[in-house]
C-alpha positions in Angstrom: -17.0 13.9 -52.5 -13.4 15.1 -51.8 -14.6 18.7 -51.0 -17.1 17.3 -48.6 -14.4 15.3 -46.8 -12.2 18.3 -46.5 -15.0 20.3 -44.9 -15.8 17.5 -42.5 -12.1 17.3 -41.5 -11.8 21.0 -40.9 -15.1 21.0 -38.9 -13.7 18.3 -36.6 -10.5 20.2 -36.0 -12.4 23.4 -35.3 -14.3 21.6 -32.6 -11.0 20.9 -30.8 -10.5 24.7 -30.1 -10.0 25.1 -26.4 -9.8 21.4 -25.7 -6.6 19.8 -24.3 -5.3 16.9 -26.3 -2.6 14.3 -25.3 -0.8 13.0 -28.4 1.8 10.2 -28.2 4.4 9.7 -30.9 4.5 13.4 -31.6 8.2 13.8 -32.4 7.7 13.1 -36.1 5.3 11.7 -38.7 1.5 11.6 -38.3 1.6 12.2 -34.6 3.5 15.5 -35.1 1.3 16.5 -38.0 -1.9 15.9 -36.0 -0.4 17.8 -33.0 0.6 20.8 -35.2 -2.8 21.0 -37.0 -4.8 20.7 -33.8 -2.6 23.5 -32.2 -3.1 25.8 -35.2 -6.8 25.2 -34.7 -6.8 26.3 -31.1 -6.3 23.1 -29.1 -4.0 22.9 -26.1 -1.5 20.1 -26.9 0.4 17.8 -24.6 2.9 15.7 -26.5 4.8 12.5 -25.6 7.6 10.9 -27.5 10.5 8.6 -26.8 12.9 10.3 -29.2 15.1 12.7 -27.2 18.3 12.4 -29.2 18.5 13.1 -32.9 18.5 10.0 -35.1 21.1 9.9 -38.0 18.4 9.2 -40.6 15.1 10.4 -39.1 14.6 14.1 -38.3 12.9 15.3 -35.1 12.9 14.9 -31.4 10.3 15.7 -28.8 12.2 19.0 -28.2 12.2 20.1 -31.8 8.5 19.2 -32.1 7.7 21.2 -29.0 9.7 24.2 -30.3 7.9 24.0 -33.7 4.6 23.9 -32.0 5.3 27.1 -30.1 5.8 29.1 -33.4 
């Protein structure tokens, strides 16, 4: 069952290739992870996040996420 789920997940992301996706909350956490995965699979990503200044305890800003996505 687990292998089937992995294949379904990969199939869904492959279908995003060439699509443009708007993702909010993309400076860290699940939003960032989804944005990076979709970008690796060929999607065009537009990110939005309210974190512009580094937080003392939480890593990531919209600028660091955008830079990471370009690599």
